[in-house]
Phi, psi and omega in degrees: 000319178296323180295319179295316179296318178297317179296319178295321178294320178295318179293328179294336181278346180299130178084000179267139178285161174294138184302333181275355179287337180074019180272099191267347181249150183210142177200168176247152179204157176239140177200143176058029180081011180236151176252136184230148165257118181253126175243133185205166165230197183281357182242322184226163179213154173232130175247118179255122180286128187253344182268159180265120177227132180287116177050061178292151179270139178299326178297335177270324185285318183303307179297326178293319178295320178296314180297317179295320180294316179294326179297312185275331183272333186076008180248157175274147173272128180297138181303141176064021178253352180280111179228150179154210180225194185286351180257321185220128179238126175259143180208162178257136182261152172242097184257022184299322182276003184271000000 
């Protein structure tokens, strides 16, 4: 019973930002064949890929994460700020026009 409860708690944390990141807003979006949970504030964002894809390429995931983030935040992602891997992409937002 404890193992089942522990597993459920771990799964509930998937896609959640670290509490100290200050990312207070959250939404889901799809882009480029990938599903993302996007967590953001007015300065930064994290896109966590939520779908299962066998060996996705970073060249495919990065543009999809940027598109999903811009879709849900309404802000532009600053050029050359999207860094991460195929699971989690961190980026800086430009919300000046918002």
